[in-house]
N, C-alpha and C positions, 0 to 999 in steps of 0.2 A: 250334637257334637259332630256327627258325621257330616251334616250340612255345612258346619263352620269349617271343617277341615277341607271339604270339597271346594268351598269358596276361597279359602287360602290357596289351595292348589291352583285354582283358575287364575287368581290374581298373579300368582307366581309365574304361570305360563305367559300371561300378558307382559310381565316384566322381562322375562327371558326373551320373548319375541322382540320387544322394544330394544333390548341390548343388542340383539343380532342385527336389527335394522341400523342401529347406531354404528355398529362395527362396519357394516357395508358402506354407510355414508363416509366414515373415516377412511376406509380403503379408497373410495372415490376421490377424496381430498388428496390422499397421498399419491395416487396415480396421476392426478392432474398436476400436482406440484412437481413431481419428478419429470413429467412430460415437458412442463414449461421451463424447467431449469436446464434442459439439454441444449447446448450450443450446436447447431447443425451447420454442415458445410456442403456446398454444392459448387462444382467447377464447370464453367462454360468456356469453350475454346473452339476455334475453327468454325466449321459449318454450324455447329450448335449455337455458337455465340452470335454469328452474323446472319442467322436466319430468324425471321419473325415467327416461324413455326414453334419456336421454343416458348412463345407466350401462351400456347395452349397446353403445355405440359402441366402435370399435377405437381403441386407443391409451391415453393417460392422460386420463381424463375426470372432470369434476366436475359435480355438480348441487346445487341448493339445495332441500332437502326440509323442508317445514314440518311440525312436530308438531301434533297435534290440540289438545293442552292449551294454553289461553290464558287471559288475565285482563286486566282493565283497571284504570286508575288515573287520578286527577285530577292533571294537571300545571298548576300555576298559575305559568307561566314568568315572567310580568311583574307579579306581585302584583295581579292583577285580582279576587281573591276567588273564583276558579273552584273549585267544589266537585264539579261533575259530572265523571264519568269521561270524559276526552277522548283518552286514549292507550291503546293496546292493546299487550300484550306478545306478542312472537313468538319462538318457539324454533325455530331453524333448524339442521339438520344439513347438512354439506357433504361427502357421501361422495366421497372421492378414490379412484378405481378404476384399477388397472393391468391393463388388458385386453390384455396382450401376453405373449409368452413370455420377455421380457427383464425383468431386475430394474430398478427405478427407483432410482437411487442417492440422488437428492435432488429435492425439489420445494418450491415456495412459490407461493402464489397471492395476487393483488392483487384486493381487492374494493372497487369504487368505488360510492358511494351517489349516487342521482339526486335525493334530497331529504333534509331534515333527519330524523335518527333519533338515538336515545340508546342507547349500548352499556351493557348491564348486566353481562353475564358472557360468558365464553368458556372453552373447555377444551381440554386436550391440549397444544397448542403455544403459542408466543409470538405476540404481536401487535405489529407495528411500525406505529404509528399516525401517519398524516400528517394533521394538523388545521390548518385555516386560522384563525389567531387574529390579529385586528387586521390583516388583509390580509398576514400573514406565515405561511409554512408552519412549523408546529411539529412536530418529529419526536421521538418517544420510543418505547422498546420496553418493553412490559409482559410480564413473564415469565408471570404467571398472573392473568387479570382477575378470577377468583373471589376473590382476596385483594387486590384493588386498594385502595390507600390514597391518597386524593387529595393528602394532604400530601406524599407522596413524588414527585409529578410536577407539571408546570406546565400540565396540560390545562385546557381550558374544560369545567367539569363542572357538574352540577346535582344537588341532593339533595332527594328527596321521600320521606316516610315512612321516613326513616332509610336509604334506598338512594341511594348516590352513583353517578352514571352519567356517561359521557363523551359530550359533545355532538358529533355529526358533522353537518356542514353538507353541503348539496348540493355534490358535487365532491370532498369529503374521501374519503380511502381508507385502507385498512389492508392490510398484508402479513401473511398467516398463515405463520408459520415453524414447520414440524413439529418435534416433539420427537424427540430421539435418545437420551433417557435410558433406562435399563433398565426403569423402571417404566411408562413410556408411550411405548415406541418406535414411531415412525411411519415412520421411514426406516431402512434402505431398504425399499421396497415390493417384496415378492416377486411373481413372475409370477402373474397372475390373482387377486391379493389387493388389499385396500384398507384405508383407515383413515377414521374419521368424526370430524373436528373439528366443533365446533358453537359456537353463541353464542345469547344472549338479548338482544333489543333491543326498544325501544318506538318505535312510530310512531303518528301521528295516526289515530284511529279513522275507518275508511271510505276511507282513501287507499290506492291501489294501490302496492305496493312492488316490483313486478316489473320495474322499470326499471334494476336494478343491472347492473353489468358485472363479470365475473370473468375475469381473465387468469391462467392457470397457466403457470409456468416449471418445466421439469423436465429431467433428464438420465437417460439410460439407462446401466445397467451391464451391457452384453451380455457374456456369457461367451464365450470363444473357441470353446467347443464348439458354439456356436450359429451359427458362420460356416461357410458351404459350403466355403470354401477350406481350413479346418481339416480337414474330413472328406476333402476331396480329397487333402490332404497325408498324412493318417492312413492312408487306403486305399492311397495310393502307397507309403508307408513299409512297410505290412504286406506288400504285394506284393514290395517291394524286399527285405525281410528273408527272405521265403520263397524268392525267387529266389537270394539270396545263400547261404542255407542249402543249397538244392538244388545250387547251383554248387560250394559247398565240399565237399559230400558226393560229388558226381559227380567233382570234380577229384581228391579223395582216392582214389576208386575207380579213376579213369583212371591216376593215378600208380602205384597198386598193380598195375593191369593192365600198364602199360608196363614196370615193373620185372620182373614175371613174364615178360612178352614178351621183354624184353631178355635175361633169364637163359635163357629157352628158345632164343632166337636164338644166344646164346653157346654153349649146349650143342650145338645143331644144327651151328653152324659148327665147333666143336671136333671133333665126331664126323665131319663131312664131311672136314675137313682131315686128320684122323687116317687116315681111309679112303683119301683120295687120296694121302696119304704112303706108304701101303702099295703103291699102284699105281705111283707114281713110283720107289719103291725097287727095283722089279723090274728097272729099267733105269737105271743111273747116267747114261746119256747124255740121258735125258729128265727128270732130276730137276728139279722145280719147274715142269714143263710145265703141269700142270693149273692151278696158281695163277696163272701168267702168262696163260694163255688166258682164265681167269675175269676177270682184271683188265682185259685188252684188251677183252673183251666188255662189261664194265661201262662202260668209257670210251665205247665205241660207243653203248651204250644211253643214257648221259647226253646225248650229242650228238643222239640221236633224241628226246629230251624225256622220258625216263623218270626217275622219282625215288622216294624213300621206300621202302616195302615192296616195290614191284614191282621196283625196282632191286636190292634184296637178293636177291629170288627169281631174277632173271636171273643174278646172280653165282653163286649156289649151283648152279643148273642147269648153268652153264658149268664150274664146278669139278668136277662129276661126269661130264663128257662122256666120259671115257675109262675109267669104272669097269669096263667089260666086259673090259679088258685083264688084270684080276685072274685070269681063267681061261685066258689065253694062255700056253703053255709058255715058259720062259725061253730055251730053245734057238732058238725062232722070234723072240722079241723082240730077242735080243741077236745074232742072226746077222749077220755082217759082209758076207756075199755076197748075191747075188741070190736071192730067194725063189722056190721053184717054185710051181706052180699050187695044189697042196694046201696048202702053207704060206700062200699068199696068202689062200686061202679061210678058213683058221683066223684069220688077222689080221682079215679083213673081218667075221668072225662076232662080233667084240667089240662091234659096234654093237647087234646083236640081243641079245647076252648082257647088255649094259649096260641095254637097255630092260627086259629081264626082271628083272634085279636090282632096278631102281628101281620096278618095277610096284607093289610093296607099300609104297613110300615115300609116304604120304598127306599128310605135313606140308607138302609143296611142290607147288603146282599144276603139272601137266604136267611134272614133274621128269624124266621119261624121254625127253622130246622131244629134248633136247640129245644124249643118249647114242645114241639110235636113228637120228637123221637128220643128224648133223653131217657125214657123208661123202656126203650127197646133193649132186648138182650142179645148178646152175640150168638147164643144158641137158638135164637128165633122164638123164645118163649115169652117175650115181653109184649108190651102194648104201646100204641093202639093198633098197629097193623101187623105185628108179628114179624117184622123184618129180621134178617139174619146176616151175620158177618159183615162183609164190605158193602152190602146193600144198605146198611145203616149209614147215614152221612157221618163223615169223620168227626165233625165238630160235636155231633150228638154222642158219639162213642167217648170222646174226651170228657164231655160234661157228665156222662154216666158214672165214670170212675170218681170224678171230683165230687159229684152229688152224693154218691154212696158213702164216700169217706167222711164228708161233713155230717151226714146223718148219723154215722156210727160214732163220730167224735163229738157229738153234741148231746146235751141232756134234753130228753123229750118228755112229754106229759105221761107217756106210758112206760118210760124206762130211763135209767141213767146212761151216760155215755160209756162206750166200751173201752177197756184197757188197750194200750197201744199194741201189745203183743197180739191181742184178739183181732184187732183191726187188720194188722198185717196178715194174720192167719186167714181171715175172711177174704181178703183180696187175693191171696195166693190160691185159696180153694176155688174161687169163682173165675179164675182166668180161663177163658175159652167158653165159659158158661154165661155169666152175666156180663163179663168185661172182655173187651178186645185184649188178647194176651200181650200184644206189643205195648199197648198204652198202659196196661196194668204193670208191666215190668218197668216202664219209664217212671211211673208213679212210685213204685216201691223203691227204686233207686233214689228218687228225689227225697223220699222219707229217710232213707238210710244216710244220705248226705246232709240232711238237716235243712234242705231248701224248702221243704214243707214240714211244718211242725204241728 
């Protein structure tokens, strides 16, 4: 029962550990989910926007990189007859770099102009243009500015030399929306990769155009394998699986060992009981004596705190305490009259003979102590060695009380069993003489409580 409860407790521990691992894994999922749903903002302007150094910053970064190729044109915006080139074309790339270990699931950036420019072309993604027309904001999305047809939109546009451009006033802005098509896929952005949208615009010759402001919005798509809690749960699960496997294998081996041990114990018990049966059969008046003494001794041992395998050992040692009688002639064992000195010497020799018989019995620790010393007396007047007090092995002192009780409580060839009151009186009288007083008191209490009848 104890083993079953322990097993239940162990499996409960495994279950609790698994639930803890599961909770850690769920925490990891929640952390990653919350991380991915956050919309992040970063603003680039001035030197930070127009310097390629921004590309090396940590996170999602954008820079405005001007190409060397350029040209000029004459824009006669107000029909003034201008023929000299007064506007310059600028080709700008906007490298968007993901300088992180996480994927960027989506992004868009808002480019705000600080003075009037003309948009000629743009590539890769779409442009959501916010234009101030007649003091009202006009918003339209152009899927590909390279194929722009002014007739399809309501923008404020100008046309020179056959080129139609969208007029952007100071404060106007546009959103760049990346392409997700198979041909020009810009999102998602893999870790440490980037994309390069671009555009062509015209601005007045000689004017600085580095006053633009660019704000990028983006979201990460962090994989759960990038979260520390995931690896904690994975490592814990790995350890848990190894521990469970070891426990299962060990439990199977222990079960195997226990079954073998139980079979061995059954074999030992059957062999011992068969042997003691031979001993008890020599004298019909003492039939069952060995098993009764063994049972009384076990009850005493339980009261003294013994349990498990040690309790079994005590029982078997007590069961074999009279094995030396196998060599005592029946004429002496069954004699109804008083024994003479020589016959008494033969009877007493059964202790030594029992010790010798059991000396080769290695399966039980100190198995011969019960047979050899159970007739020693606490006052030192016993046999075969005349040991005294605690010098007598404890198990022999326990058997001594149990053996004397069974002798007094059984009919013998030379007398009838003693009344219960007389037996109690004899045990009380012989405390400290024949019996260990502590063990005698334990035995008397067991009698009084009815645990031994």
